[in-house]
N, C-alpha and C positions, 0 to 999 in steps of 0.2 A: 684253807681257801677252798671255795666251791669249785668243783671240777669244771663247770661251765665257764668260769671266769679265767681259766688258764688260756693264755694267748694262743697256744697251739691248737685249741679246739675250735677256734673261730673259722679259720680257712677262708677268709675274705680277702681278696686281692684289692690293691688300691684303686684300680679302675672300677671295680664293682662298687667300691665305697662311693665314688663320685656319682655313679649311676644310681645308687641306691637313694641318695638324697636329692637327686635332680628333680624329683616330683615336688619337693618343698620349695625349690627355686623357681619352678616353672611359672607360677603366677606373676613373678617379678622379672622373668627372663629378659624381656624387651629392655626394661630400664637398666638391668644389670649389664647387658651387652653394650648398651649405649655408654654407660659409665666406664666400662673397660676400654672401649675404643677411645673415648675422651681422654682417659688416663694415658693412653699410648701417645696421643698428641701432646699432652702436657709434658710427658717424659721427653719426647723428641724436641720440644721447645727448650727444655732445660739443657739437654745435651747440645743442641745447636748453638747455645750461648757461647760456649768455648770456641766453637768453630768461627763464629762471627768476630770474637775477640782476636783470634789468630789473624784474621784478614785485616783487622784494624792495625795490629802491630806491624804487619807488613807494609801497609799504607804509610804509617808513621816513619818506618825505616826507610821507605823509598823516597819520601819527601826530604828526610834528613840526608840521604845520599845524593839527592839531586836527580834521581832517575824518574821522578814524577813531580809535575807541577804543583805549586801550593794550592791553587784554586781547586784543581781536580782532587787533590789529596783531601782538602777540607770537605768537599762535596761527598766523597767516599766515606770519610770518617764519620760525618753526621748521619749518612745513610745507614752505615753498619751499626752506629751507636743507637740510632732510632729503632732499627729493627731489633737490636739486642734488648733495648728497654721494653719495646712493645711485646716481644716474645715472653719476657720475664713477668710482665704484668698479666698477660693472658694466661700464662702457666700458673701463676699464683692464684688467679680467680678459679681456673679450672680445678686446681688441686683442692681447693676448699670445697667446691661442689662435689667432687669425687669422693673425698673423705667423708663428708656429711651424709651423702645419700647411700654410700656403700654400707656404712654402719647402721643406718636405718633399715636397709634391706636385710642385713645380717640379723638384726633383732627381730624382724618380721618372720624370717625363716625359722629362727629358733622358737618364736612364739607358736607358730603352726606346728612345729615338731613336737614341742612339749605337750601341746594340747592333744596331738594325735597319739603320743606315747601314753599319756595318762588315760585317755579313752580306751586304748588298747589293753592296758593293764586291767582295767575294770571288766573287760570282756574275756579275760583268761579264766580257765578252769582252775579248780582248787589244786589239781595235780601240777599244773604249770606254775601256779603261784608258789608252790613249795620249793621250786628249783632254785630260786634266788632268795637271798636274805632281804629283810626290809631295808637295811642300809644300802644294799646294792641297787634296789629299785630307786631309792632316793638319789643316790650318786649319779645314776644314769640319766635320770629325768632333769636334774639340776646342773651338776657340775659338767657332765659330758656334753649336754646340749649347749651350755654356754661356751664350751671349747669349740664347738662346731660354728658358733656365731663368728668367732675370730677368723675361721677359715673363709667364710664368704665376704666378710667386711674388710679383712686385712691380708691374710696369708695368700690367698689365691690371686688378688689384684697385685700385691707386691711381687709375687713370683713371676707373673706375666710381665709386669713392669720391668723387673730386672733383667729378665731373659731379653726383652726387646732393647733394654739399654745396652747390653753387650753387642747385640746385632747392629744397633745405630752407630755405636762407637767404632765397631769393626768396619762398617761401610764407609764412615766418614774419614777414618784413618787411611783406608785404601784410596779414597778419592783425593785426599789432601797430600799424602806422603808417599803413595806408591807402594814399593816392595816392603817398606817397613811394616806394613799391615800383616805381613806373614809372621813377624816376631809375635805380635798379639795372638795371631791364630794358633801358633804352636803351643801356647799355654792352655788352650781350651781343653784338649783331651787330658792333660795332666790334672787340671782342676776338677774336671768331670770324674775322673777315676778316684781321686781323694774323696769327693762328695759321695760317690757311690759306696765306697768302703765305710765311710762314716755312717751312711744311712743304714747299712746292714747291721753295724755293730750297735748303734744307738736304739734301734727299734725295740729289741727285746727289753731293754732297761725301761723305756717309757711305758711299754705295756705292763711290765712288772710293777712300776710305780703306781700306775693306775689301779691295778688289781689290789695292791697293798693298801691304797687309800680307801677303796671300796670295803675291804676287809676291816679296816680301822673303823669305818662309819658304822658297819654292822655291829662290831664289838662294843662301840660306845653306845649305840642305841640300846643294845641288850643290857649293858652294864648299868646305865642310868635307870632303865626300867626296873631292874632288880637290885638297886642299891641297898634297899632295906634288908633284903635277904643277905647280901654280902656283909653288911655291918652286924647283922644279928649273929652269923656264924663266924665272924672274925676272919673273913677271907680277903681282907684288904690287901695283904702282901701277895697273895695268889693273883689277884686282879692286876696289881702293879706289875708283876712279872709278865703277865700276858700282854698288857699294854706296851711294856718295854719291848717285847719281841716284835710286836706289830709295827711299833714306831721305828725300830731298827730296820725292819724290811723296807720301809718307805725311804729312810735315810740311805740305806745301802744302794737301792736302785737308782735314786737321784744322784748319789755321788759317782756311781759308775758312768752315768750318762755324761756328767760334768767332766769326768776324767778324759772322755773322748774329745770334748770341746777344748779342754786345756791343750791337747796335742794338735787339734785341728787349726786353731787360730794362728799359732806361731808358724805352722807349716805354710799357711796362706800368706802370712806376712813375709816369710823368706822368699816365696815365689815372686811376690810383688817387687821386693828389693832386687832380686836377680834380674827381673825384667827391666827395672830402672838402669841397672848397671850395663846391661847388654845394649839397651837403646842408646844410652849415653855414649858408650864406646863406639857405636856405629855412627851416631848423629853428629858428635862434636867435631870430628874431622871434616864432615861435610859442611858444617856451618863455617868452619875455619877457611875452607876452600871457596866458600861462596856458593856451593852447590845446593845448600839448604838455607832457607830464610829463617829469620828469627821467629816469625809467626808460626812456621811449621814446627820448629824446635819446641816452641811454647806449647803447641797443640799436642806434640808427642808426650811432653812431661805432664801436661794436665790430664790427658786421656789415659796415661798409664795408671794414675791413681783412680780416675773414674771407671776404668775398665775393670780393675780388681775389686773395686767397692761393690758393684752389684753382684759380682761372683761370690764375694764373701757374704753378702746378704742372702744370696740364694742358699749358701751352705747354712747360714744362721736360721733361715726359714725352715730348713729340714728339721731343726730342733723343734719348732712349733708344729710342723707337719707331723712329726712322730706322735706328739701328744694328740693332735686332732685325729689322725688315723686310728690311734688306739681307742680314743673316745668313740669314733664312728663305728668301729668294730663292735664295741660293747653296746652301743645304742642299737645297731642293726640286730644284734643278738636278741635284744629285748623286743624289737619291732617284729622280728621273725618268729617269735614264740607263737605257736598256733592258738588261735582263738577257740573258745568253747563252741562246739558245733551243735546245731539243732539236730533233731532226730533225722536219721537217714531214711527212715520209713515213712515219714510224714510230719505234718505240722498241725496235728489235731488240737483244736481249741474248744474248750467247753466252759460254760459260765461258772460251774462248780462241780465238786465230786460228791457222790454219795458216800464213798469212803470204804468200799469193799476192796481189800487187798489180798492178793494171793501170791505166795512164793511157791513156784512150781519147780522143785529139784534144782534149786539155785546153788551153785558153787562160785567161789570168787577167790582170786589171787590178785594181790597188788601188782602193778606193772613192774616194779623192781623186785618182787618177791619170789622165793624159790618154792614155797609151799602154799597150798590153799589156806585161806583164812576161814572160809565157810565151806562145809562139805555137804552137798545134797541136802539143803535145807528146804523143807516144805511146811507151810502152815497157811491159815486163812483167818482174816480179820473181817467180821461182818460190819456193815454200815452202822455207825453210831456206837460201836463197842469201844471200851477202854481196855487196851491190852498193854502189858508190861513185859519188858525183856530184862532179865536179871542174870547174874552170873559173875564169876571172877574177872578180875582185870585181864584184858587181852583175849577174852573168849570170843569176841566177834560181835558184841551187841551194837556198838556204834557203827560197825561196818554195815549192818543191816539197815540202819537209818540212812547211811550214806548212799546205799543202793536205791532206797526209796526216793531219795532226792535227785537221783541220777548224777551224783558227784562221780560215781564210777558205774561201769556197766558189768553185769554178771559175766563171769567167765564161761559158765555153763547154765542152762536152764533159762527161765523167764520170770518176769514179775508182771502181774496183771493188776490193773487198777480200774475198777468198775467194769471188769470184763474185757478191757483192752490192754494190749501190751503197753507197758510203761514208755517204751521207745517211741510209740506212735504220737504221744503228746509232745507239744512244743515245749522248750525250756521256759519260755515266758509264762505259759499256761500253768505249768507245775509251780513255778515260783509265786504266781499270783494266788494259787489256791492252797499251797502248802505253807503252814505256819511252823517255822522251825525255831525252837528255843534251845540254846546250848548251855553248857555248864559255865563257860567263861563268857560272861556278858561284857560286851564292849559298849561303852558310853562315849559319845563325842562331846567335844567342848561346845557349849551352848547352854540352853535351858532345858529343864525337865520336859517341857512340852515339845520342844524341838527334837529331843531324843526319842519321844514316843511317835511323833509324826514323821520323823526323818525328813522334814522339809517338804513332804508331799502336799501340793496345794489342794489335792482332793480330800485330804483329812482335815476337817475343821477342828477348832478348839472344843466344840461340843463333842465331836467324835472322840477326841483324846480323853475327855472327862468321862464319857460313857465307858470307854475301854478300861479306864482306871477304876471306875466304880465296879465293873463287872469282876475284875480280878482282885478287888478289895485293896487296891494300892492308894486310893484316895485319902484315906485317914493319915497315912504317913506323909503324903505329899502336902496336904493342907497344914500339917504341923510344921512344915518348913517355913522360914522367915518370909519367903517370896512365893510360896506355894508352887504353882506350875511354872512360874517364871524364875524359879530358883536356879542360879547358874550351876553348871556342872563342870568340875574341875577335870583335869587331864585324866583320862581313863576311869572317870567317875570315882576318884579317890576320896571324895567327901561323902560317900554313901557306903553303907555296909553291904556285905555280900547278899543278904536277904532283900535289902531295898533295891539293889541293882537287878536282882532276879524278878521282883515284882514289876519294875519298870520294863524289863524284857517281856514279861507276860502281857502288859498293857500295850506295848509296842506291837506285838504279834496280833493281838486282838483288834487293834486300830486298822489293820490292813484286811480285816474280814476274811480270814481263810476259812475253807471248808473242811480242812483236815490238819490236825495238829500233831507235831512230832517234837518230843521233849527228850533231849540227850543229857542225862545226868543233871537235870536242872535243879535238883535239890541236894546236891552233894556237899556244897560248901556253905551251909547255913546252920545257925544255932537252933537249939531245941525250941526256944520261944518263937522264933521266926518260922520254924517248921510247921507249927499249927496254922499260921497265917497262910503259908504256901499250900498246906493241905486243903484249906478252904478254897483257895483260888483254883486248885486243881479240880475240886468238885464243881466249881463253876465252869471250868474249861470243858468238862464232859458234856456240857449242854450245847457246845458249839457243833460237835460232830464226832467223827472217829478221832480217838486220842491214842497215840502210840507213845509209850514212855520207856526210855531206857533209865532204869532206876538203880541208884546206889543204896539209898535208904529204903528198905523194904516196908517201913512203916507208912510210907507215902502211897503205897500201891496195893494195900491189903484189900481194898474194895474194888480192885480191877476186875472186869468180867473175865479176863483170861490172862494167865501169867506163863510166859515161856522161859524156861531156864536154859541158857546157852553155856555150853562147856566144850572147849576145844573145837569150836566151829560147827557143833551140831546141836539140835534141839534135844537136850538130855531129859527134860521133863516138861510137862505142861498141865495146866489145870488152874482151879481157883486157889486162893490163899489157903483155905481150909483143906482142900483136897491134897495140896502139896505138903502141908504139914503132916497129914496122916501117913503119907508115904515114907516120911522120915529119910528122905534122900538128900540130894544136893541142896535143895531150897531150905529144907528143915535145918540143915547145918549152918547155912548162911544166916538164917533167922536166929538160930541159937547163938551164934557168935555175936551178932549185933545186939542182942538183948541180954547177953550174959546170964542166960538161963532163968533170970528172975521173972521175966514176962512169959516164959514158956512153961505153962502148966501142963496141958495136954490138949490135943485136938478137940477132945469132947468138951473140956472146959471152955475152950475158945469158942466153940459153937454156942454154948449157953450164955456166954458173956454178952 
């Protein structure tokens, strides 16, 4: 489980939770407040119905005993009956309006919240995006926000409604029965204490259940994406065991929470029955002596059930509130993740870059790292040059590209682009002018054309075709049954690695960058496709400065300059032929890749 998903790391109090989501309720606050007030009136009308019924019972009893005239009794009976019927009718209409509108507002709040969260996630830096798993993002934006909808449409109104129900009953009992109201009042602190103890115990299990569900979603997302690898290496049993452990965690936390409820509800029922017995013991003798009317006794019996019912519902709502608060904490964690910041030194915007790059004594250490990944690295790339970075895995090649795109900032030193500190340029300017092509190409569901243009209205179909022609992707695209309108399946599974890479090249060129960065873009392709990619790379050199992190040395032999990175430093630099002559690290890498048959001698390579 991710450390940030542990409930103990949130540190958000319930009051802050309500305040944190108040901004999403604010546009609808007037209507929401009106509905809550209307709901209180509706609740009062329903509560007063029993009070009017007790008055009618007394009227009937007085007429039967001869203490009230028949005509006056009829008049009062129909008056109370009419009021009772009218209140029930008004309460029913009001209840319909309240329930309908509150659910509508709840969905609007969640609609706005989901939209804000998704936009916020898109603004996060790569560092922040790595803090949560994909499944955790999905759970927080879908399941957790839906949970919050029930808070605004159901839980909060019901909580207010039930609290006021207790108060209404308490007041009416005092008004109608006098000192018997103190019996009701005596149970309040007992019920409150039980609810408080329950809330404290249940909270950690609901948080644990939410985290376990999020962990399960991440596991399922990863498992289904890599199901072919699992089946290839016969790891089904291992995955089943992992699934069972995560499933058990959900079950365990849910069951523990339900165990508390299994104790809570019988406790509440015992309290209610004890109240009935105590009131009966006190009231029956009063009725027998004539000191208490039948209507008052009816009211005591009726309100005893009605009094405990909202208190039990309040306790039941704590179940839902625990789930809502845990969802709110997780959602707030996502909402409070810092957005990617623009340069602190300025927001320099230029139409394009000439492409002169200088690393001036640059060192870098990852935020959670203990050692520098790059040590005092210095080099220069002239405008229009094609330079390549090669070296063993983990040497720091991709880190150099990450610094060029300002995914990270140097720990020491500085990076200059066209003579200006890279941090002076705005992020939007860098992304507009930097074309970045990665080893793992992601294709969206849609068509080939949509994957090249990414839905940008400024990129026309003609622009897409020109970019495809330029990188020599058009022949394979036109060979598809539907050409540029060919559907792309999930993750581009209906295309080969080389085809996906060509689409990536076309996508990058369609956005007209002035500086190109390729990170291991030719690592996962077959030999036949490699020749096509090499032709595309030669075309890409015409765009401007081209920086390549290469795995296959055959693709960068004609680079203007090659830097060999080893253990975070520039170990060697020069052209392909110069580096072969030195018979150093580059020579050994080249020899390993070519198994010596293509390595005759630097002199022969020169004559070839």
